[in-house]
C-alpha positions as CSV (number, residue, x, y, z in Angstrom):
1,X,53.8,8.8,-106.5
2,X,53.0,12.2,-105.4
3,X,54.9,13.8,-102.0
4,X,55.6,16.9,-101.0
5,X,59.1,16.3,-100.3
6,X,61.7,16.5,-103.4
7,X,63.3,13.4,-104.7
8,X,66.9,14.8,-104.7
9,X,67.6,13.4,-101.4
10,X,70.7,14.0,-99.7
11,X,72.5,10.8,-97.9
12,X,74.1,7.7,-98.9
13,X,72.6,5.4,-101.7
14,X,73.1,1.9,-103.1
15,X,73.9,1.9,-106.7
16,X,74.6,-2.2,-106.9
17,X,76.6,-4.3,-106.4
18,X,80.1,-5.3,-106.4
19,X,80.5,-8.2,-109.2
20,X,78.0,-5.4,-111.3
21,X,81.0,-3.7,-111.9
22,X,84.3,-5.3,-113.4
23,X,87.3,-4.3,-114.3
24,X,88.2,-1.9,-117.0
25,X,84.0,-1.3,-118.4
26,X,82.2,1.7,-117.9
27,X,78.7,1.5,-116.6
28,X,76.2,3.8,-117.7
29,X,73.8,4.9,-114.6
30,X,70.7,7.5,-114.0
31,X,70.2,8.4,-110.8
32,X,68.4,12.0,-109.4
33,X,67.4,12.9,-112.9
34,X,71.1,12.6,-114.1
35,X,73.2,10.4,-116.0
36,X,76.1,8.9,-114.9
37,X,78.9,6.8,-115.5
38,X,80.7,4.2,-113.2
39,X,83.6,2.4,-114.3
40,X,86.3,0.7,-112.1
41,X,89.7,1.6,-112.8
42,X,92.5,-0.8,-113.1
43,X,93.5,-0.5,-109.6
44,X,90.2,-1.9,-108.8
45,X,88.6,1.6,-107.2
46,X,85.0,2.3,-108.4
47,X,84.2,5.8,-109.2
48,X,81.0,7.7,-110.4
49,X,81.1,11.3,-112.2
50,X,78.5,12.9,-114.8
51,X,78.1,10.7,-117.8
52,X,78.3,12.9,-120.4
53,X,81.6,13.9,-121.8
54,X,82.1,18.1,-121.8
55,X,83.4,18.1,-125.5
56,X,80.3,17.1,-127.6
57,X,78.1,15.3,-124.7
58,X,78.5,11.5,-126.2
59,X,77.5,9.3,-123.2
60,X,81.0,7.4,-121.3
61,X,78.8,4.9,-120.0
62,X,77.6,3.7,-123.9
63,X,81.7,2.4,-125.7
64,X,83.6,4.4,-123.4
65,X,87.2,3.0,-121.9
66,X,88.4,2.7,-118.7
67,X,92.5,3.5,-119.7
68,X,94.2,3.4,-115.7
69,X,92.6,5.8,-113.6
70,X,90.3,7.6,-116.6
71,X,87.5,7.4,-118.4
72,X,88.2,7.6,-122.3
73,X,85.0,8.8,-124.3
74,X,83.8,6.4,-127.6
75,X,83.7,9.9,-129.5
76,X,86.8,11.5,-129.4
77,X,88.9,9.7,-127.1
78,X,88.8,12.8,-124.8
79,X,90.2,11.2,-121.2
80,X,88.8,12.3,-117.3
81,X,90.6,11.8,-114.7
82,X,88.7,10.1,-111.2
83,X,88.6,13.5,-110.2
84,X,86.7,14.7,-113.3
85,X,89.2,16.4,-114.9
86,X,90.2,16.2,-118.5
87,X,93.5,14.9,-118.5
88,X,93.9,13.8,-122.2
89,X,93.2,15.2,-125.8
90,X,94.8,12.6,-128.1
91,X,95.1,15.2,-130.9
92,X,96.3,18.0,-128.2
93,X,98.3,15.3,-126.1
94,X,99.8,18.0,-124.4
95,X,96.7,20.7,-123.5
96,X,94.5,19.2,-121.4
97,X,91.1,21.8,-121.2
98,X,92.1,22.7,-117.5
99,X,88.6,24.5,-117.4
100,X,86.1,21.7,-118.0
101,X,85.4,19.3,-115.3
102,X,82.9,16.3,-114.2
103,X,80.8,16.1,-111.4
104,X,82.6,13.2,-109.6
105,X,80.3,11.2,-107.2
106,X,81.7,10.3,-103.6
107,X,81.7,6.1,-103.9
108,X,82.1,3.5,-101.2
109,X,82.3,-0.5,-101.7
110,X,81.6,-2.5,-98.6
111,X,80.7,-5.8,-98.0
112,X,79.8,-6.4,-101.8
113,X,77.5,-3.4,-102.3
114,X,78.6,0.3,-103.7
115,X,77.2,2.8,-102.3
116,X,77.1,6.4,-103.4
117,X,76.6,9.9,-101.8
118,X,74.3,12.3,-103.7
119,X,73.7,16.3,-102.6
120,X,71.8,18.7,-104.7
121,X,74.7,21.4,-104.7
122,X,77.6,18.4,-104.5
123,X,78.9,19.1,-101.0
124,X,80.7,16.2,-99.3
125,X,79.7,13.4,-97.2
126,X,78.4,14.6,-94.1
127,X,78.7,11.5,-92.0
128,X,80.6,8.7,-92.9
129,X,78.7,5.8,-94.2
130,X,78.5,2.9,-91.4
131,X,79.8,-0.6,-91.5
132,X,76.5,-3.3,-91.3
133,X,78.7,-5.6,-89.2
134,X,79.5,-3.6,-86.3
135,X,76.4,-1.9,-86.0
136,X,74.5,-4.0,-83.6
137,X,77.4,-4.6,-81.0
138,X,74.8,-7.5,-79.6
139,X,75.4,-9.9,-82.8
140,X,79.0,-9.9,-83.2
141,X,78.9,-12.4,-86.2
142,X,81.4,-11.1,-88.9
143,X,80.6,-11.3,-92.7
144,X,82.7,-14.0,-93.3
145,X,79.8,-16.1,-90.9
146,X,77.2,-15.4,-93.6
147,X,77.2,-16.8,-97.5
148,X,77.6,-14.4,-100.0
149,X,74.6,-11.9,-101.4
150,X,75.0,-11.9,-104.6
151,X,73.7,-13.3,-107.0
152,X,71.7,-15.8,-104.5
153,X,70.6,-13.2,-101.8
154,X,69.5,-9.7,-104.0
155,X,67.0,-8.6,-105.8
156,X,66.2,-5.9,-107.3
157,X,63.4,-3.3,-108.6
158,X,64.0,-0.8,-111.6
159,X,61.9,2.4,-111.6
160,X,59.0,1.9,-109.2
161,X,57.2,4.6,-108.3
162,X,58.1,4.5,-104.6
163,X,60.0,7.6,-102.6
164,X,62.7,6.7,-99.7
165,X,60.9,8.2,-96.9
166,X,57.9,5.7,-97.4
167,X,60.6,3.2,-97.1
168,X,61.2,4.4,-93.9
169,X,57.7,5.0,-93.0
170,X,57.2,1.4,-92.4
171,X,60.2,1.6,-90.0
172,X,57.7,2.2,-87.1
173,X,54.4,0.5,-88.7
174,X,54.4,-3.0,-87.3
175,X,50.9,-3.6,-88.0
176,X,51.3,-4.1,-91.4
177,X,53.0,-7.4,-90.8
178,X,49.6,-9.8,-90.1
179,X,48.1,-7.9,-93.4
180,X,50.6,-7.4,-95.8
181,X,53.3,-10.6,-94.9
182,X,50.8,-12.5,-93.5
183,X,52.7,-12.7,-90.0
184,X,51.0,-14.8,-87.6
185,X,52.0,-13.3,-84.5
186,X,51.8,-9.2,-84.3
187,X,55.3,-7.6,-83.7
188,X,55.8,-4.6,-81.6
189,X,58.2,-2.1,-81.3
190,X,60.0,-2.3,-77.9
191,X,62.1,1.0,-78.3
192,X,62.7,3.7,-80.9
193,X,64.9,7.3,-81.5
194,X,66.6,9.4,-83.4
195,X,70.5,10.1,-83.6
196,X,71.9,12.7,-86.0
197,X,71.4,11.2,-89.6
198,X,70.6,7.8,-87.8
199,X,67.1,6.4,-87.0
200,X,66.9,2.7,-84.7
201,X,64.3,0.9,-83.7
202,X,63.7,-2.3,-81.9
203,X,61.4,-4.8,-83.4
204,X,60.3,-7.8,-80.6
205,X,58.0,-11.0,-82.3
206,X,56.2,-12.2,-79.0
207,X,56.9,-15.9,-78.2
208,X,53.5,-17.4,-78.0
209,X,54.9,-20.3,-76.3
210,X,55.5,-18.2,-73.3
211,X,52.9,-16.8,-71.2
212,X,54.9,-13.9,-70.2
213,X,54.0,-11.1,-72.7
214,X,57.4,-10.1,-72.7
215,X,59.2,-12.5,-74.0
216,X,60.3,-12.4,-77.3
217,X,61.4,-15.1,-79.5
218,X,63.0,-12.3,-82.1
219,X,64.8,-9.0,-82.2
220,X,65.0,-7.1,-85.4
221,X,67.7,-4.3,-84.4
222,X,67.1,-1.8,-87.3
223,X,69.2,1.2,-88.1
224,X,68.3,3.9,-91.1
225,X,71.3,5.4,-92.4
226,X,69.7,9.1,-94.1
227,X,66.3,7.7,-96.0
228,X,68.7,5.5,-98.5
229,X,69.1,2.7,-96.6
230,X,68.1,0.1,-93.4
231,X,70.1,-2.4,-92.3
232,X,68.9,-5.1,-90.1
233,X,70.1,-7.6,-88.1
234,X,68.0,-11.0,-86.5
235,X,68.3,-12.1,-83.0
236,X,66.5,-14.9,-81.8
237,X,64.8,-17.5,-84.0
238,X,66.7,-16.1,-87.6
239,X,69.7,-14.8,-87.5
240,X,70.5,-13.3,-90.8
241,X,70.9,-9.7,-91.8
242,X,70.0,-7.4,-94.3
243,X,69.4,-4.3,-96.4
244,X,66.9,-2.8,-97.9
245,X,67.2,0.5,-100.2
246,X,65.5,2.7,-102.2
247,X,67.6,4.9,-104.9
248,X,65.5,7.6,-106.7
249,X,66.2,7.6,-110.6
250,X,64.3,10.9,-111.5
251,X,61.0,12.4,-110.1
252,X,58.6,10.2,-109.5
253,X,60.8,6.4,-109.7
254,X,63.6,4.9,-107.6
255,X,65.5,1.3,-107.8
256,X,64.8,-1.1,-104.9
257,X,67.8,-3.0,-103.7
258,X,67.2,-5.6,-101.1
259,X,69.9,-8.2,-100.3
260,X,70.0,-11.0,-97.1
261,X,72.7,-12.4,-95.3
262,X,72.3,-15.8,-94.5
263,X,74.4,-17.4,-92.4
264,X,76.6,-20.8,-92.9
265,X,75.9,-24.3,-91.8
266,X,78.2,-25.2,-89.5
267,X,81.5,-26.7,-91.1
268,X,81.0,-24.7,-94.4
269,X,83.5,-23.0,-95.6
270,X,82.3,-22.0,-99.1
271,X,80.7,-18.7,-100.3
272,X,78.2,-20.3,-102.1
273,X,74.8,-21.0,-100.4
274,X,73.8,-24.8,-101.0
275,X,70.5,-25.1,-103.5
276,X,68.1,-26.4,-100.4
277,X,69.3,-22.8,-98.1
278,X,69.1,-20.9,-101.6
279,X,65.5,-22.0,-101.9
280,X,64.8,-21.2,-98.2
281,X,65.7,-17.7,-98.5
282,X,64.2,-17.4,-101.7
283,X,60.6,-18.7,-100.7
284,X,60.1,-17.4,-97.7
285,X,62.6,-13.8,-97.0
286,X,63.3,-12.5,-100.6
287,X,59.4,-12.2,-101.2
288,X,58.8,-9.9,-98.7
289,X,59.9,-6.3,-100.7
290,X,57.6,-7.1,-103.1
291,X,54.8,-8.0,-100.8
292,X,55.5,-4.0,-99.6
293,X,56.0,-3.0,-103.1
294,X,52.5,-4.1,-104.2
295,X,51.6,-1.6,-101.6
296,X,53.3,0.8,-102.5
297,X,52.9,1.0,-106.4
298,X,49.4,1.8,-105.4
299,X,49.5,4.0,-102.7
300,X,48.6,7.5,-101.8
301,X,51.0,10.3,-99.8
302,X,48.1,10.8,-96.8
303,X,50.0,14.0,-95.1
304,X,48.3,14.3,-91.8
305,X,47.2,10.6,-91.3
306,X,44.7,9.5,-89.0
307,X,47.2,7.2,-86.8
308,X,46.2,4.9,-84.8
309,X,47.6,6.1,-80.7
310,X,50.5,3.4,-80.3
311,X,51.8,4.3,-83.9
312,X,51.3,8.1,-83.6
313,X,54.2,8.9,-81.6
314,X,57.0,7.4,-83.5
315,X,55.6,8.3,-86.8
316,X,55.6,11.5,-86.5
317,X,59.3,11.3,-85.2
318,X,60.4,9.8,-87.8
319,X,58.5,12.5,-90.1
320,X,60.1,15.1,-88.3
321,X,63.7,13.7,-88.6
322,X,63.1,12.7,-92.4
323,X,63.2,16.6,-92.7
324,X,67.0,17.3,-92.4
325,X,67.7,15.3,-95.7
326,X,65.5,17.7,-98.0
327,X,67.8,20.2,-99.4
328,X,66.3,21.4,-101.8
329,X,62.0,22.4,-101.9
330,X,60.1,19.5,-104.0
331,X,58.8,20.3,-108.0
332,X,55.7,21.4,-108.0
333,X,52.9,19.0,-109.5
334,X,51.7,20.5,-112.5
335,X,48.5,18.4,-111.8
């Protein structure tokens, strides 16, 4: 997908789920055109940094070891601390190279999801990662009232030709539900606003059993925190929560992450969802992201779309809001 804006987007981005980062293991990653290494140290904290050792370039994520809070290179045993500094050279144990440093990426682990902060020039986070369980005061249920999201209710799609802004533009687009997701009722955008780094919108599903056009059977409260991901909380006929995230891998491709928090049955204290609920969520709700993806894979970005009147104002407002997350110019197309 060719877009007129950079793929090196500033913000918080999902890089996986907590169980994918076991203690004492290194994990190779690639995001924003960079080879990275992630590891959970002996205290349980996850670190993400430049993937290649500064000594002779070996990849720390392929065969590297976790030693205390450091990652050890598989080639010559050089150790790198969580601040990116060279901590130890085995054949010069008292003389680490203090001039060398790996780039470190801020990481937050929240409710079973691992987020990484990215800014092209390495600037620190410009806003705190919001807690997805305190974002919506209308809904007071806490995380303990939902089944676990991983692995049953989580899905990933790798290296898809989708830019994060394309995902965000689904926010003000209520008309596609009937055609893409087979909805029998067309939802309506009840409210939307841009608040600093957040795009907040409220979607309503009209109650077909009522003669009152303003009566909604379902309200979906959604917030984008930057362009990296959106969280939604459902109020009414359904009461689950979800997160949908898009993280650039290289120019032209992203990984997509999707997780659903499904409410526990009354009296069920287990975090593991029962088989019947698992089957229901998988067949009816986890498929929606792939229905959108079937469109995005082949979509061409239209810079000046001939929008219908009902869509034009929120759609173009979102595009203006999105520009704040582009700190570098896009790479020129070779075509």
